C-alpha positions in Angstrom: -18.4 30.1 76.1 -15.7 27.4 76.5 -18.1 24.8 75.3 -19.0 26.8 72.2 -15.3 27.2 71.4 -14.8 23.4 71.6 -17.8 22.8 69.4 -16.4 25.3 66.9 -13.0 23.7 66.9 -14.5 20.2 66.5 -16.6 21.4 63.6 -13.7 23.0 61.9 -11.6 19.9 62.3 -14.2 17.7 60.8 -14.8 20.1 57.9 -11.0 20.1 57.2 -11.0 16.3 57.0 -13.8 16.5 54.5 -11.9 18.9 52.4 -8.8 16.7 52.5 -10.9 13.7 51.5 -12.4 15.7 48.6 -9.0 16.8 47.4 -7.7 13.2 47.6 -10.7 12.0 45.6 -10.2 14.7 43.0 -6.5 13.7 42.6 -7.5 10.0 42.2 -10.1 10.9 39.6 -7.6 13.0 37.7 -5.1 10.2 37.8 -7.7 7.7 36.5 -8.7 10.0 33.7 -5.0 10.5 32.7 -4.6 6.7 32.6 -7.7 6.3 30.5 -6.5 8.9 28.1 -3.1 7.2 27.8 -4.8 3.8 27.1 -7.1 5.5 24.5 -4.1 6.8 22.7 -2.4 3.4 22.7 -5.6 1.8 21.4 -5.8 4.5 18.7 -2.2 3.7 17.6 -3.0 0.0 17.5 -6.1 0.5 15.4 -4.2 2.8 13.0 -1.5 0.1 12.6 -4.2 -2.5 11.8 -5.8 -0.2 9.3 -2.4 0.4 7.6 -1.6 -3.3 7.5 -5.0 -4.1 6.0 -4.5 -1.3 3.3 -1.1 -2.7 2.5 -2.5 -6.3 2.2 -5.3 -5.0 0.0 -2.9 -3.2 -2.3 -0.7 -6.3 -2.5 -3.7 -8.5 -3.4 -4.7 -6.0 -6.1 -1.2 -6.0 -7.6 -1.2 -9.8 -7.6 -4.6 -9.9 -9.3 -3.5 -7.4 -11.9 -0.3 -9.3 -12.5 -2.2 -12.6 -12.9 -4.7 -10.9 -15.3 -1.8 -9.5 -17.4 -0.2 -12.9 -17.9 
């Protein structure tokens, strides 16, 4: 009986370690995903800024071409 009790305690202890490891892994994954989302938002902002700059440059070039054609 005593031996069965020790085996049960050992099994429960080991399973608890597994759960703690799983929880820690889950937290790490969540943190990584949050960081990836943050970087994706930053990349999106940078791309949007590049698009806007290209649009402004194109508009400026068209204005200059129109001005040159009018003269």
